[in-house]
DRENDO-1510 file (C-alpha; in Angstrom, 1 decimal, always signed):
<recs>
REC; n; res; u; v; w
REC; 1; MET; +88.4; +82.8; +131.0 .
REC; 2; LYS; +88.7; +82.7; +127.3 .
REC; 3; GLN; +92.1; +82.8; +126.1 .
REC; 4; LEU; +92.5; +85.1; +123.2 .
REC; 5; ALA; +94.8; +83.9; +120.1 .
REC; 6; LEU; +96.4; +87.4; +119.2 .
REC; 7; ASP; +97.4; +87.6; +115.7 .
REC; 8; ILE; +99.9; +90.1; +115.3 .
REC; 9; GLY; +102.0; +90.9; +112.4 .
REC; 10; LEU; +105.9; +91.1; +113.2 .
REC; 11; ALA; +107.1; +94.3; +112.4 .
REC; 12; THR; +110.5; +93.2; +111.6 .
REC; 13; GLY; +110.0; +90.0; +110.7 .
REC; 14; PRO; +111.6; +86.9; +112.6 .
REC; 15; THR; +115.1; +86.0; +112.7 .
REC; 16; LEU; +117.1; +82.9; +113.4 .
REC; 17; ALA; +119.2; +85.1; +116.1 .
REC; 18; ASP; +116.0; +86.2; +118.1 .
REC; 19; PHE; +114.6; +82.5; +118.0 .
REC; 20; PHE; +114.6; +81.1; +122.0 .
REC; 21; ALA; +115.4; +78.0; +121.2 .
REC; 22; GLY; +115.2; +75.9; +124.4 .
REC; 23; PRO; +114.8; +72.3; +123.8 .
REC; 24; ASN; +114.9; +73.2; +120.0 .
REC; 25; GLU; +118.3; +74.1; +119.9 .
REC; 26; PRO; +119.5; +71.0; +117.4 .
REC; 27; ALA; +117.0; +72.7; +115.0 .
REC; 28; LEU; +118.1; +76.0; +115.3 .
REC; 29; ARG; +121.7; +74.9; +115.0 .
REC; 30; HIS; +120.9; +73.0; +111.8 .
REC; 31; LEU; +119.0; +75.9; +110.2 .
REC; 32; THR; +122.0; +78.1; +111.2 .
REC; 33; LEU; +124.4; +76.1; +109.7 .
REC; 34; TRP; +122.5; +75.3; +106.6 .
REC; 35; VAL; +121.5; +79.3; +105.9 .
REC; 36; GLY; +125.2; +80.5; +106.6 .
REC; 37; ASP; +126.1; +83.8; +107.0 .
REC; 38; ALA; +125.0; +86.5; +104.5 .
REC; 39; ARG; +128.5; +87.9; +104.3 .
REC; 40; ALA; +129.8; +84.7; +103.0 .
REC; 41; PRO; +127.1; +82.5; +101.5 .
REC; 42; THR; +127.3; +78.9; +101.7 .
REC; 43; LEU; +126.3; +76.3; +99.2 .
REC; 44; HIS; +123.0; +75.2; +100.7 .
REC; 45; SER; +122.4; +71.6; +100.8 .
REC; 46; PRO; +119.5; +70.1; +98.9 .
REC; 47; VAL; +118.7; +67.8; +101.6 .
REC; 48; PRO; +115.3; +68.7; +102.8 .
REC; 49; THR; +114.4; +69.6; +106.3 .
REC; 50; TYR; +111.1; +68.9; +107.8 .
REC; 51; LEU; +110.0; +70.7; +111.4 .
REC; 52; TRP; +107.0; +69.4; +113.0 .
REC; 53; GLY; +105.1; +70.2; +116.2 .
REC; 54; ASP; +102.2; +71.5; +118.0 .
REC; 55; SER; +100.9; +75.1; +117.2 .
REC; 56; GLY; +103.4; +77.8; +119.0 .
REC; 57; CYS; +106.4; +75.9; +119.0 .
REC; 58; GLY; +108.4; +78.0; +116.3 .
REC; 59; LYS; +108.0; +76.4; +113.1 .
REC; 60; SER; +106.9; +79.4; +111.2 .
REC; 61; HIS; +109.0; +81.4; +112.8 .
REC; 62; LEU; +111.9; +79.5; +111.6 .
REC; 63; LEU; +110.6; +79.1; +108.4 .
REC; 64; GLU; +110.3; +83.0; +107.9 .
REC; 65; ALA; +113.7; +83.6; +109.4 .
REC; 66; VAL; +115.2; +80.9; +106.8 .
REC; 67; GLY; +113.4; +83.0; +104.0 .
REC; 68; GLY; +114.5; +86.3; +105.5 .
REC; 69; ALA; +118.3; +85.1; +106.0 .
REC; 70; LEU; +118.3; +83.8; +102.4 .
REC; 71; ARG; +116.6; +87.0; +101.0 .
REC; 72; GLU; +119.6; +88.9; +102.7 .
REC; 73; GLN; +121.9; +86.6; +100.7 .
REC; 74; GLY; +120.3; +88.0; +97.3 .
REC; 75; ALA; +118.5; +84.5; +96.9 .
REC; 76; GLY; +114.6; +84.3; +95.7 .
REC; 77; VAL; +112.4; +81.9; +97.8 .
REC; 78; GLY; +109.5; +80.2; +97.0 .
REC; 79; TRP; +106.8; +80.2; +99.6 .
REC; 80; LEU; +104.0; +78.0; +99.9 .
REC; 81; THR; +101.2; +77.9; +102.7 .
REC; 82; PRO; +97.6; +76.8; +103.0 .
REC; 83; ALA; +96.5; +80.3; +102.0 .
REC; 84; MET; +97.6; +80.5; +98.5 .
REC; 85; SER; +94.7; +78.9; +96.6 .
REC; 86; ASN; +96.6; +79.1; +93.2 .
REC; 87; PRO; +100.3; +78.4; +93.9 .
REC; 88; PRO; +102.5; +79.9; +90.8 .
REC; 89; GLU; +104.8; +77.5; +88.9 .
REC; 90; PHE; +108.3; +77.0; +90.1 .
REC; 91; ASP; +110.7; +79.6; +89.4 .
REC; 92; GLU; +114.6; +78.4; +88.9 .
REC; 93; ARG; +115.5; +81.8; +90.5 .
REC; 94; TRP; +114.7; +80.5; +93.8 .
REC; 95; GLY; +117.4; +79.6; +95.7 .
REC; 96; ALA; +115.3; +77.4; +98.1 .
REC; 97; VAL; +111.4; +76.1; +98.7 .
REC; 98; LEU; +109.5; +76.9; +101.8 .
REC; 99; LEU; +106.6; +75.0; +102.6 .
REC; 100; ASP; +104.4; +75.8; +106.0 .
REC; 101; ASP; +101.6; +73.9; +107.4 .
REC; 102; VAL; +102.1; +71.1; +104.8 .
REC; 103; HIS; +99.5; +68.9; +106.8 .
REC; 104; LEU; +96.6; +71.6; +105.4 .
REC; 105; PHE; +97.5; +71.6; +102.1 .
REC; 106; THR; +94.6; +71.0; +99.5 .
REC; 107; ALA; +95.0; +68.6; +96.3 .
REC; 108; VAL; +96.1; +71.7; +94.4 .
REC; 109; GLN; +98.7; +72.8; +96.8 .
REC; 110; GLN; +100.1; +68.9; +97.2 .
REC; 111; HIS; +100.4; +69.1; +93.5 .
REC; 112; ALA; +102.3; +72.6; +93.4 .
REC; 113; ALA; +104.5; +71.4; +96.3 .
REC; 114; PHE; +105.4; +68.2; +94.6 .
REC; 115; ASN; +106.4; +69.8; +91.3 .
REC; 116; TRP; +108.4; +72.5; +93.5 .
REC; 117; PHE; +110.2; +69.7; +95.4 .
REC; 118; VAL; +111.1; +67.9; +92.2 .
REC; 119; ASN; +112.5; +70.8; +90.5 .
REC; 120; ALA; +114.3; +72.0; +93.6 .
REC; 121; GLN; +116.0; +68.7; +93.9 .
REC; 122; SER; +116.7; +68.8; +90.2 .
REC; 123; LEU; +118.6; +72.0; +90.6 .
REC; 124; GLN; +120.3; +71.4; +93.9 .
REC; 125; ARG; +118.0; +73.8; +95.6 .
REC; 126; GLY; +116.9; +73.1; +99.2 .
REC; 127; VAL; +113.6; +72.5; +100.6 .
REC; 128; VAL; +112.4; +73.4; +104.2 .
REC; 129; ALA; +109.1; +72.3; +105.2 .
REC; 130; ALA; +106.8; +72.3; +108.5 .
REC; 131; GLY; +103.6; +70.8; +109.6 .
REC; 132; ALA; +101.8; +69.5; +112.8 .
REC; 133; VAL; +102.4; +65.8; +112.7 .
REC; 134; PRO; +105.3; +63.5; +111.6 .
REC; 135; PRO; +106.0; +62.9; +108.1 .
REC; 136; ALA; +104.8; +59.2; +108.3 .
REC; 137; ASP; +101.1; +60.9; +109.7 .
REC; 138; LEU; +100.9; +63.6; +107.2 .
REC; 139; PRO; +97.5; +63.2; +105.4 .
REC; 140; LEU; +99.3; +63.9; +101.7 .
REC; 141; ARG; +99.8; +62.0; +98.5 .
REC; 142; GLU; +102.4; +59.4; +99.0 .
REC; 143; ASP; +105.0; +60.8; +96.7 .
REC; 144; LEU; +105.2; +64.1; +98.5 .
REC; 145; ARG; +104.6; +62.6; +102.1 .
REC; 146; THR; +108.0; +60.4; +101.5 .
REC; 147; ARG; +110.0; +63.0; +99.8 .
REC; 148; LEU; +109.4; +65.6; +102.9 .
REC; 149; GLY; +110.3; +62.6; +105.5 .
REC; 150; TRP; +113.7; +61.3; +103.9 .
REC; 151; GLY; +115.8; +64.2; +105.0 .
REC; 152; HIS; +116.3; +66.1; +108.2 .
REC; 153; VAL; +113.5; +65.7; +110.3 .
REC; 154; PHE; +113.1; +67.8; +114.0 .
REC; 155; HIS; +110.1; +67.5; +116.4 .
REC; 156; LEU; +110.0; +70.9; +117.7 .
REC; 157; GLN; +108.6; +71.3; +121.2 .
REC; 158; VAL; +106.4; +74.3; +122.9 .
REC; 159; LEU; +108.4; +76.2; +125.3 .
REC; 160; SER; +107.0; +75.6; +128.9 .
REC; 161; GLU; +105.5; +78.6; +130.7 .
REC; 162; THR; +108.4; +78.9; +132.8 .
REC; 163; GLU; +110.8; +79.3; +129.7 .
REC; 164; ARG; +108.3; +81.8; +128.1 .
REC; 165; ARG; +108.1; +83.8; +131.3 .
REC; 166; ALA; +112.0; +84.0; +131.4 .
REC; 167; VAL; +112.2; +85.0; +127.9 .
REC; 168; LEU; +109.6; +88.0; +128.2 .
REC; 169; ARG; +111.5; +89.1; +131.5 .
REC; 170; HIS; +114.6; +89.1; +129.9 .
REC; 171; ALA; +113.3; +90.9; +126.8 .
REC; 172; ALA; +111.7; +93.3; +128.9 .
REC; 173; ASP; +114.5; +94.1; +131.1 .
REC; 174; SER; +116.7; +94.5; +128.2 .
REC; 175; ARG; +114.2; +97.5; +127.0 .
REC; 176; GLY; +114.4; +98.9; +130.8 .
REC; 177; VAL; +110.6; +97.8; +131.1 .
REC; 178; MET; +109.2; +96.7; +134.1 .
REC; 179; LEU; +106.9; +93.7; +134.1 .
REC; 180; SER; +105.2; +92.6; +137.2 .
REC; 181; ASP; +104.3; +89.2; +137.9 .
REC; 182; ASP; +100.6; +89.8; +137.5 .
REC; 183; VAL; +101.0; +91.4; +134.0 .
REC; 184; LEU; +103.2; +88.6; +133.2 .
REC; 185; ASP; +100.7; +85.9; +134.3 .
REC; 186; TYR; +97.9; +87.9; +132.3 .
REC; 187; MET; +100.1; +87.8; +129.0 .
REC; 188; LEU; +101.0; +84.3; +129.2 .
REC; 189; HIS; +97.1; +83.0; +130.2 .
REC; 190; ARG; +95.2; +85.4; +128.1 .
REC; 191; PHE; +97.0; +85.5; +124.8 .
REC; 192; SER; +98.6; +82.8; +122.2 .
REC; 193; ARG; +101.3; +80.7; +123.8 .
REC; 194; ASP; +103.3; +81.4; +120.5 .
REC; 195; LEU; +106.3; +83.4; +121.7 .
REC; 196; GLY; +106.7; +85.3; +118.4 .
REC; 197; SER; +103.1; +87.0; +119.2 .
REC; 198; LEU; +104.2; +87.4; +122.8 .
REC; 199; MET; +107.2; +89.3; +121.9 .
REC; 200; GLU; +105.3; +91.5; +119.5 .
REC; 201; LEU; +102.8; +92.1; +122.2 .
REC; 202; LEU; +105.8; +93.2; +124.2 .
REC; 203; THR; +106.8; +95.8; +121.8 .
REC; 204; GLN; +103.6; +97.2; +120.9 .
REC; 205; LEU; +103.1; +97.5; +124.8 .
REC; 206; ASP; +106.2; +99.2; +125.2 .
REC; 207; GLY; +105.4; +101.7; +122.6 .
REC; 208; TYR; +102.0; +102.3; +123.8 .
REC; 209; ALA; +103.1; +102.9; +127.4 .
REC; 210; LEU; +105.8; +105.3; +126.2 .
REC; 211; GLN; +103.1; +107.2; +124.1 .
REC; 212; THR; +100.8; +107.2; +127.2 .
REC; 213; GLN; +103.4; +107.9; +129.7 .
REC; 214; ARG; +102.0; +105.0; +131.7 .
REC; 215; ALA; +103.7; +102.3; +133.5 .
REC; 216; ILE; +102.5; +98.6; +131.9 .
REC; 217; THR; +99.8; +97.2; +133.7 .
REC; 218; ILE; +97.0; +94.9; +133.0 .
REC; 219; PRO; +94.6; +98.1; +132.6 .
REC; 220; LEU; +97.1; +99.5; +130.3 .
REC; 221; ILE; +97.0; +96.4; +128.3 .
REC; 222; ARG; +93.1; +96.4; +128.0 .
REC; 223; SER; +93.2; +100.2; +127.0 .
REC; 224; MET; +95.6; +99.4; +124.4 .
REC; 225; LEU; +93.3; +96.6; +122.9 .
REC; 226; GLU; +90.5; +98.7; +123.1 .
REC; 227; ASN; +92.1; +101.3; +121.1 .
REC; 228; GLU; +93.4; +99.1; +118.2 .
</recs>
């Protein structure tokens, strides 16, 4: 059966605390220490961090979580993705620069990313970037590619089905929601393997089940999707 790539916007935004690390614990620990505590902000190291791995490994979740944590500390954040065709100029008020899906950057975006990187470094601001391949394999201009690779580099792994199943089961149990094995199989095999999307699907299912006064079943999932 065709797998559906469910693209659901996160209602509250990803956080470092709700990132299930599994084999990616070193990256989570590094970013948690780097961000510091909103009640006692730290001096964020200007040494860049680069995250890479296959789709669904949590790269964007971590970048968005870092951005959210910095904003809670009152720091502005520069954010560049392939969707931004006309990137703004670097803003000295930014406390850090976040670059997502850098392997897809156009020439214009690469120019902006390099400019942001140089300015951030000169002002001792942090840079956290993410891409699908290791730095050496990035199809980018050489000066940007080498800069992305000289700091901390973490290879993120996609959680196994067993790990994703365990996370969903735990999240459901914490909500007092019963998920049968059939429902878990349906969620894991029919939707994006990205854990953030699966967790948001669970949130929507919980709300829809309460609204309709029905248990979460495969027909309920189909009904919710048909009524979106």
